[in-house]
Residue, then its C-alpha position, 0 to 999 in steps of 0.5 A: x504970074x499975077x493971079x489976075x493974069x492966070x488962065x487955068x488949063x484943062x489938063x495938068x500933071x498931078x502931084x499927090x501931097x501927103x501931109x498938108x492941104x494947099x490953099x489958094x494964095x499959100x506959098x510953101x515949100x514941098x519936098x518931092x521924092x517919089x518917082x511918079x511925083x518927080x516925073x510930074x514936077x519935071x513935066x510941069x517945069x517943061x510946060x507952063x510950071x503949073x501943077x495940080x496939088x491934091x492931098x492923098x487920103x492916107x498919109x503913109x501910102x507910098x503908091x497912092x491910086x486914083x481912089x486914094x486922092x481927094x478930087x478937089x485940090x489947088x492949081x499951083x505955080x512952081x516958083x523955084x526948084x532945087x535938086x537935093x543930094x539925096x535925089x529928092x527935089x525941093x520946090x516952092x509953090x504958090x497956090x493959084x486957084x481951086x480945081x476939081x479932078x474930072x478925069x484921070x488921063x494917065x496914071x503912068x509914069x505920073x498922074x495927069x488929070x483933066x480939071x475944071x475950075x471951082x469959081x467962088x461967087x463975087x461978093x461986091x461990097x461986103x455986107x455988114x454981117x460979113x465985115x463983123x464976121x471978119x473982125x470976129x475972126x481977126x480978134x479970135x486969132x489975136x487972142x489965140x496968138x496971145x495965149x499959145x503963139x501959134x502964128x508968126x508975126x508976119x502972118x498976123x500983119x497980113x491977117x489984120x490987113x486982108x479984106x477978102x473973106x475967102x482969103x482970110x479963111x484960107x490964110x487962117x486954115x493954112x496956118x493952123x495945125x488942123x487935121x488933114x480931113x478938116x482942112x480938106x473939108x474947108x477947101x471944098x467949101x466954095x462959098x467964102x462966107x460959109x467957109x469963114x463961118x466954119x473957120x470962126x467955129x474952129x477958132x472958137x474951139x481952138x481958143x477954148x482948148x488953148x485957154x483950158x490948156x493954159x489953166x491946166x498948166x497953171x493948176x499943175x504948176x501950183x500943185x507941184x512942189x520942188x520935189x515933184x517937178x519931174x512929174x510935170x507932164x504926168x500931172x498935166x495929162x492927169x488934169x486934162x483927163x479930169x477936165x474931159x471926164x475920161x479915163x487915163x491911158x494907164x487905166x485903159x492899159x491895165x484893163x487890157x492887160x487884165x483881159x489878156x490874162x483872163x483870155x490866156x486861160x492860166x492855171x489857178x496858181x498862175x492866175x492867183x499870182x498874176x492877179x496879185x501882181x496886177x493889183x500891185x501894178x495898179x497902185x504904182x506910178x507909171x514912171x516908177x522903175x518897177x512898173x515897167x518890169x512888172x508889166x513886162x512880167x504880166x505880159x509874158x504870163x498872158x502870152x505863154x500857151x498854158x493850155x493851147x494845143x494843136x491836134x496831132x495828125x494821127x493818120x499813120x499813112x499820111x505821116x509816113x508819106x510826109x517823112x518819105x517825101x522829106x528824107x530818104x532812108x533813115x528807116x529806124x527813125x521814121x519807124x520810131x515816129x510812127x510808133x509814137x503816133x500809134x501809141x498816141x492814137x491808142x492813149x490820149x494822154x502821152x508824155x512826149x519822148x526825148x529823142x536824141x539824133x546822133x550822127x556826123x554833120x550833114x546827115x539831116x538831123x536838124x531837117x529831120x526834126x522839121x519833118x517830124x513836126x510836119x508829119x505830126x501837125x505840130x509847131x516846130x521850135x529850134x534852139x541852138x545850144x552850141x557854145x552855151x555857157x550860162x545856166x540862165x540861158x536855160x532857166x532865165x534870170x531872176x526878175x531882180x536883175x535889170x533887163x531880166x528875161x525868161x530862158x530860151x525854153x520859155x521863149x521858145x514856147x511863146x514863139x511856138x504859141x502851143x504847149x505841145x510843139x516839137x522842140x529841137x535842142x540843136x548841138x547838145x554836145x557843144x554845151x559849155x562846161x560848168x563855171x561861175x555862171x553855172x552848169x547848162x547841162x545840169x539845167x537841162x536835166x529837169x527839162x528832159x525828164x518826162x517825170x519832172x518837166x510837167x512842172x518846169x520852173x523858170x527863174x523869171x516866170x517863177x511858176x510851174x510850166x507844163x512841158x510834158x506834152x512837148x516832144x523834145x528832140x536833141x541833136x549831137x555829133x558825138x555822145x562822149x561830151x554829154x554828161x552821163x546823167x543827161x544821156x540817161x534821159x535820152x532815147x538815142x537814135x544813131x544816124x550813120x553816114x550815107x553810102x554812095x548809093x544812098x547819096x546818089x539817090x538823095x542827090x537825084x531825088x532831093x538835092x538836084x531839084x532844090x539846087x535847080x530851083x534855088x538857082x533859077x534853072x529848069x530841068x531842061x537847062x542842065x542834065x546830070x548823068x548818074x556817072x557824073x554824080x557818082x564822081x562828085x560823090x567819090x572824088x569831090x567830097x569826103x563826108x558822111x553827110x550831104x552838105x558838101x555834095x549839095x555845095x558842089x551841085x550848087x556850084x555847077x548850077x551857078x555856072x550854068x546860070x551864068x552861061x544862060x544869063x550871058x545869052x548862051x542857049x541850049x541845055x548843058x549836059x554834065x558828064x563824068x568826062x566834062x566834070x572838071x570844066x565845072x569843078x576843076x580837078x578832083x580834090x579828094x583821091x579816095x583811100x583805095x585798097x593796096x595795089x598788091x599784097x605786101x609784108x608789114x602793111x595791114x588795112x584797118x577801119x577807123x571811125x571819125x566824126x565825118x564818117x568811116x575811113x580806112x587806115x593802112x598800118x605800116x610796120x617795119x623792123x630794123x637791127x637794133x636793141x628792142x626799141x619800139x617807135x610809134x608815129x602818126x600822131x597816135x593818142x594814148x589809147x592807140x599807143x597802148x594798143x600797139x604795146x599790147x600787139x607787141x606783147x602778144x607777138x612776143x608771147x606767141x612767137x613760136x606758134x606764129x613762126x617768129x624768132x622768139x628772140x626778135x625783141x632783143x635784136x630788132x627795133x620796130x617802127x609802127x606808123x599810121x599814115x596821114x600823120x597830120x591827123x590825130x588818131x586814137x581809140x582801141x579799134x586798130x589793135x588787131x590791125x597793128x598786131x596783123x601788120x606786126x606779125x606780117x613784118x616779123x614772119x615775112x608773110x604778106x597781108x591779103x589786100x582784100x581784107x580790112x579789119x577792126x577790133x580791140x586786142x587783149x594780151x591773151x589775143x582776144x578780139x573785143x567789140x568796137x563801135x561805129x561798125x556801119x561807118x567803117x563798113x561804108x569806108x571799106x565799100x568805098x575803098x573796094x574791100x571785099x572781106x571785113x573781119x569784125x569781132x564776133x560780139x559785133x555780129x549782132x550790129x550787122x543787122x543795122x547795115x543796109x542789105x545792099x551794103x551787106x551784099x557787097x562785103x563778106x563779113x568774117x566774125x572772129x573771137x581771137x587773133x589767130x583767126x584774124x591772122x588765118x584770114x588776113x595772112x598768106x600761108x607761105x612767107 
């Protein structure tokens, strides 16, 4: 459409332009990708191919509002449109006339505006002053082109032949690399002569700048020799700064870094070292390899929380409420935290304790650390030590190495931003052993000793850092892999598995509401009966913790969410009888007590990392020549317990009512079921002895009795560990009598009262008391 035939409409779709200002007579391509912009282009193509182009004020704004777009723009014709493979559209537009947005008629799905035309005054025959101004602009542009080659030859040909002052101004501005704000100001000037005068001033500045840049480049090239050519850009920048009389970027950067160090409140020793390294940095070239390394080191010093602390929440009632909100039971751990708060309330300067939570997976060790931090009002940092094999991960690398960084401890302190966070060292028992990279466990010794960690030394920082206010909490599944020197520094708090009642309470109070929220459900969408939850606990999970229980609840919630998403309404009731529709058949059949009293089968109690279990130890005798067979993947200690049980039976044969010569004419086979699972430990000694005596004497074992304890050759019963987990296993199996070593009687106080009421405990000192309780009197 020729410009003279152009008839501006009153309303047009608006296309916000991000990185350019479009002038009349300009022809340029635009890439359109935003959905609103694509709709505007589509609307324009369906009507008159005319569109209003206005520049947005902020370049990076992806969804500009009407206040983010300049009101004066250009009406343009879409000459060509090409769809690209990535969903965008490329259009070729030609600017036709200026316009002003008077009103936004719509904002969705694209902008449509009512515009008025901005007509420029007719000049008629050009005065001599205007012609002189046009020639001046053309000459300046030629000089600028000769120095910096900013325009293409085709544009220069057009510039030399143009006779319209407004058109000349628009052409020059459209092809100079000006800021968006400058170009927009010129677009809004309607007087062509005034616009050309402003362009003349801009060209004067551009010409001076280009001349200065050329002279600086020449000076820099003359000053540099063959060995300094790689510093060309740096010398050029230095020369520019000298001409402008300002400071360079390096000086500003170092001044900012020095201020950060002052604000960081470093201790005297650290501040002395930081000042020394800062002076070294000032004398280095910014391109030197050591410059970047030294600057990173000083930034670490500035960012560490040397003296920044958070105030502890010393309200014991509030702390107890927070702990109870987050975790059910765990009274011993909660009491220890409240004790720490009580002492902290009485004594302001208190070294942080080093607690170690030990227990099977899923009992809440890690989440308990977060809860403690919330109760104390402290920041929480967690570092996983699982699989750690390099000592430098704890202490950091020396700064001489390329890519050196502080260790995880200092990194965690920077992350916390305070010098007294709750710092969790997760999976302490999974730390790797000593090798050529050092011993990570040994590196933890200084860290976890309150008498030493007030001056913890990281290889990278190489300055003492005070960790005495940090509350360290370690977690582990078992204590055996932890070195003894490290154990000595830990205050161990054992978290045993949960009983069925505790799991049920936790499921109702914590797990079920969390899974409903995670799966987008409300309380009225699904209802779990207590019997259904109890069946999930007993028949679909076998664990001391709660992770699998939460997974099974989450699985049911997802199936209910699927049902609701398909449009089926109404609440879903999960009961004991319909549970298999959601979870399938029961996956874990509990190891129950024996159906009847049997000869040669005794019920023992075992501890595993997943909690407690019951074991049915079986003994049978056959005619043979005193051969003892042990099966069930037994470890060395358990095999020795079987040998001790056999020796006890032989040495006490007469008082046990057993043929004294049985060993010479019988083969004995001792088997512990679940043969695919390795088993070890001394606590099955009394169970093996009971089953062996039962098989030899023909007396049946009471199925209501379960037992644990180590046996000696004299028949003494020695104490064992993991008593709470073993009692939990007995309760799950329906056992009513548990025989325990008398020396373990003190450990019964750790067992919840609800569990103690379900079981009768029989403390014993020797094997005869065990047999009296477990065996029937008559063969």
